[in-house]
C-alpha positions in Angstrom: 34.8 29.8 -17.6 34.8 28.5 -14.2 38.1 27.8 -12.4 38.9 24.2 -10.3 40.2 24.0 -7.2 40.7 21.2 -4.6 40.3 20.8 -1.4 43.8 19.7 -0.1 43.0 17.7 2.8 40.9 15.5 0.6 44.4 14.3 -1.1 45.4 12.8 2.7 49.3 13.9 2.3 49.9 16.8 4.7 49.9 20.6 4.0 52.3 21.0 1.6 52.3 17.5 -0.4 48.9 18.0 -0.5 48.7 21.7 -2.3 52.3 20.5 -4.7 49.6 17.3 -5.6 46.6 19.9 -6.4 49.5 21.0 -8.8 50.4 17.8 -10.3 46.3 17.0 -11.0 45.7 20.2 -12.9 43.7 22.5 -10.0 44.1 26.3 -10.4 42.9 26.5 -6.9 42.9 25.1 -3.0 40.6 25.2 -0.2 42.3 24.7 3.0 40.9 23.6 6.1 41.8 26.2 9.1 40.4 24.5 12.6 42.9 22.7 14.3 47.1 21.9 13.7 49.5 23.7 11.8 46.6 25.7 9.4 45.0 27.0 12.7 45.3 31.2 13.0 46.6 30.8 16.4 49.3 28.8 15.0 50.4 30.9 12.1 52.3 33.9 12.9 52.2 36.9 10.0 55.8 35.3 8.7 54.5 31.8 8.4 51.1 33.1 6.8 53.4 34.7 4.4 56.2 31.7 3.5 52.6 29.8 2.9 51.3 32.3 0.3 55.0 32.9 -1.1 54.5 28.4 -1.8 51.1 28.4 -3.3 51.6 30.9 -5.3 55.5 29.3 -6.4 52.8 26.0 -7.9 51.1 28.5 -9.8 48.0 28.3 -7.2 45.8 30.7 -5.3 43.2 29.9 -2.5 39.4 29.6 -3.1 38.5 29.5 0.4 39.5 28.6 3.7 37.1 25.9 5.4 36.5 27.5 8.9 33.8 24.2 9.9 34.3 24.1 14.0 32.1 20.6 14.3 30.0 20.2 16.9 26.3 21.6 16.3 27.3 24.9 14.6 25.8 28.0 15.6 23.2 26.5 17.8 24.2 26.7 21.3 24.2 29.9 22.5 26.5 29.3 25.4 29.0 28.2 22.7 28.7 31.3 19.9 30.7 33.4 21.8 33.7 31.3 21.2 32.8 30.0 18.0 32.4 33.6 16.9 36.2 34.6 18.0 37.5 31.7 16.3 35.3 32.6 13.1 36.5 36.1 12.9 40.1 34.7 13.4 39.7 32.5 10.2 38.4 35.4 8.4 41.4 37.5 9.5 43.7 34.4 8.2 42.1 34.5 4.6 42.1 37.5 3.9 46.3 37.3 4.9 46.3 34.7 2.7 44.5 36.5 -0.1 40.9 35.1 -0.4 37.6 36.8 1.4 35.6 33.4 1.8 35.0 30.8 4.4 33.0 28.2 4.4 31.1 26.0 7.1 28.0 24.7 8.2 26.3 26.6 11.0 23.7 23.7 11.9 20.5 22.6 10.6 18.2 26.1 10.4 14.6 25.3 11.4 11.6 25.9 9.3 10.1 27.2 12.0 11.6 31.0 12.4 10.0 31.4 15.9 12.1 28.7 17.5 14.9 29.6 19.5 17.9 28.2 17.7 16.6 30.1 14.4 16.9 33.3 16.7 20.6 32.1 17.9 21.6 31.1 14.6 20.4 34.2 13.2 22.2 36.5 15.6 25.5 34.4 15.4 25.5 35.2 11.4 24.6 38.6 11.9 27.7 39.4 14.1 29.5 37.1 11.5 28.2 38.9 8.6 29.0 42.5 9.9 32.3 41.5 11.3 33.2 40.2 7.2 31.3 43.6 5.8 34.4 45.2 7.9 37.2 43.2 6.7 35.8 42.1 3.2 35.1 38.8 3.7 32.4 36.5 3.2 31.2 33.8 6.1 29.4 31.2 3.5 27.3 29.1 4.8 27.5 25.6 3.3 24.1 23.9 1.6 22.9 20.4 2.8 21.5 20.9 6.0 17.9 22.3 5.2 16.6 22.8 1.4 17.3 26.0 -0.9 14.2 28.0 0.3 14.7 27.7 3.6 17.8 28.6 3.6 17.0 31.9 1.5 14.7 32.9 3.9 17.4 32.8 6.4 19.8 34.3 4.6 16.8 37.2 3.5 16.3 37.6 7.3 20.2 38.8 8.2 21.4 42.4 8.6 24.7 42.3 7.1 25.8 41.4 3.5 28.6 39.2 4.9 26.9 35.9 5.3 26.6 34.2 2.0 26.6 30.7 0.4 29.2 27.5 -0.3 27.1 25.5 -2.6 27.4 22.0 -2.7 24.9 20.2 -5.0 25.8 16.8 -3.4 24.7 17.5 0.0 21.0 18.4 -1.1 21.2 15.6 -3.4 22.0 12.9 -0.6 20.4 14.6 2.8 17.6 16.9 1.5 16.8 15.1 -1.6 16.3 18.7 -2.9 17.2 19.4 -6.7 20.4 21.0 -6.8 20.0 22.9 -10.0 16.5 24.9 -9.2 18.3 25.9 -6.0 21.1 27.7 -8.0 18.9 30.3 -9.2 16.9 30.0 -5.5 20.3 31.0 -4.0 21.5 32.8 -7.2 22.2 36.0 -4.8 24.3 34.7 -2.3 26.7 31.9 -3.6 30.0 32.4 -3.7 32.1 29.6 -3.6 31.1 26.2 -4.7 31.9 22.3 -4.3 32.1 20.1 -6.9 31.0 16.7 -5.4 28.7 14.3 -6.4 26.4 11.7 -4.7 23.1 9.4 -4.5 20.6 9.2 -1.6 19.2 5.5 -0.9 16.5 6.6 1.1 14.4 9.5 2.8 16.2 10.9 6.2 15.7 13.6 8.6 18.0 16.2 8.2 18.1 17.0 12.0 18.9 13.2 12.9 21.6 13.0 10.3 23.6 16.2 11.4 23.0 15.4 15.5 25.2 11.9 14.4 28.2 13.6 12.7 27.9 15.8 15.6 27.7 14.0 18.0 28.8 10.4 16.9 27.2 7.7 15.4 25.0 5.6 17.1 25.5 1.6 16.8 22.6 1.0 14.8 23.2 4.2 12.5 24.9 3.4 9.0 25.3 6.4 6.7 25.8 4.6 3.8 22.1 3.1 4.4 21.2 6.7 3.3 23.3 8.3 0.9 26.5 7.6 -0.8 29.1 9.9 -2.2 30.4 9.0 -5.7 32.8 10.3 -7.9 31.9 13.4 -10.1 29.4 12.3 -12.8 28.3 8.3 -11.4 25.7 10.3 -8.8 22.9 12.3 -9.4 23.7 16.0 -9.6 23.2 16.4 -13.2 26.7 18.4 -14.0 25.9 19.7 -17.1 22.4 21.6 -16.3 24.2 22.4 -13.0 27.7 24.3 -15.0 24.3 25.8 -17.0 22.3 27.1 -13.9 25.7 28.5 -12.5 26.5 30.6 -15.7 22.7 32.0 -15.6 23.4 33.3 -12.5 26.8 35.1 -13.4 28.6 32.7 -10.9 32.1 33.3 -12.3 34.0 31.3 -8.6 35.6 28.0 -8.3 34.5 24.4 -8.8 36.1 23.1 -5.6 36.2 19.3 -5.7 35.8 17.9 -2.5 36.1 14.0 -2.0 35.7 12.5 1.4 35.3 9.0 0.8 36.9 6.4 -1.1 40.6 4.6 -1.1 42.4 6.1 -3.9 41.2 10.4 -3.6 43.8 10.9 -6.2 42.7 8.8 -8.4 39.4 10.5 -8.2 40.3 14.0 -7.7 42.1 13.5 -11.2 39.5 11.9 -12.8 37.3 14.8 -11.1 39.6 17.6 -12.3 39.5 15.8 -16.4 35.4 15.4 -16.0 34.9 19.2 -14.6 37.7 20.3 -17.7 35.3 18.7 -20.2 32.0 20.2 -18.8 32.7 23.7 -18.5 34.0 23.9 -21.8 
């Protein structure tokens, strides 16, 4: 049976209050953003890391993963990657100290054309991070969404290490690429180490390259994301969760279903309902 997690930042309450709220709503684990503020690796001493882990355990929770998403264009710009790779390594170190071995992130849009310079730049960065993951016993998990599952699998198959894996977000596939999130589970079955429980609908087809460039650089005045897709509470969108959970079982996935709620006026209410929804369908 899959454990249910919550992204603490979804509550918008701050770190410790969010952790306590995760326990209160019935979660068994938490995912934490670890890129800035008090959760940035450089701001957490060894003592602070132990104190945080003790606090999490005192709530009866475990860390499902850290989110190491550095924003911007991911790992698509060569001159930015030295610094981004080093920061990602430090986040993997922090993950191990918090007794998880998974760091999730967006790396940018993987091109269909393997001969594009951007493809090779992303490939090089992921090989370095995957090898570091192999060395320290951690996974650098790419979040689904910017490209269809088949394209992501081809990219992962091309890498030289086993340390790069997948954080499977079914709603991103539905909302941005229009890909089938159930079929995608079987496509990426060898790589999934963490999932986000999120739902959504696509209102009209879009160009993922353009969508993610807008997120990276700021939204143009004439661009309204809610004209293209909407995130919805679990069970209210186009992710067929019964079939999705069955697919995860079929491939032998035993990790977390981690609730992510990025919109809405009352995230606590939505997350409480999402926990109940997942408790019911996971059996």
